[in-house]
N, C-alpha and C positions, 0 to 999 in steps of 0.2 A: 886854910883856904887858899892862900896866896902860893903856897908850895904846890898844891894840886894844879893851880893855873899854869905855873912855871912849867911842870911836868908835861901837862897837856900841850902846851905851846911848843915845847921841845920835841914832842912826839910829832906834832903836825909838821913842823919844820923839817924833821928827818923824813917823814913820808914825802914832802914836796922835793927834798933833795934827791931822794932815790928816784923818784918819778922824772925829775929833770935830767938826771944821769942816763936813765933809760932811754928817754926820748931824744936826747942829743947825741947818744953815742951812734957813730956811723957804722954801717954794715953793708957790704955790697949787695945790690939788689938786681938779681937777674930776672927781671919780670916784664912782660909786655903788656901795655894798656892799648887795647883797641877802641875804636870810635865809640862803641857802646858803653864803655866804662866812663867815658868823657861826657856823654849825654845823660848818663845816669847821675853824675855828679851835679850837672846843671840842673837836673830836675830836682835834686835833693836841695840845693840851694833855693831855687825858685818856690819849692814847697815850704821851706822854712820861712822865707820872707812873707808869703801868703798867711802862714800861720801866725806870725807875729803881727802881721795887719789885722787879722780877725781879732786876736787877743786885745791889741791896742784899741780897737774900736769898741769892744765890749767894755773895757775899762773906762774908756772916755765917756760912753753913754752912762755907765753907772756913776760916774762922778758928776755928770752934768744934770741928772734927772732931779736931784733935790732942789736945785737952783730954779728949775722951770716951774715949780708949783707955786 
């Protein structure tokens, strides 16, 4: 059992190591970001915040309902 855990832990470590190398490797980017891309990113962030707020409100309501009775 312990050997399997070590093997799985080592595999997960290697996957994260490969992902870190891929994400941190620099490559020249010849790209143009227009204002539309910036506004899309702002909408994405605001939508994520709104979604998290709704999920938080639903979880808070689910936690407080038993205490109100």
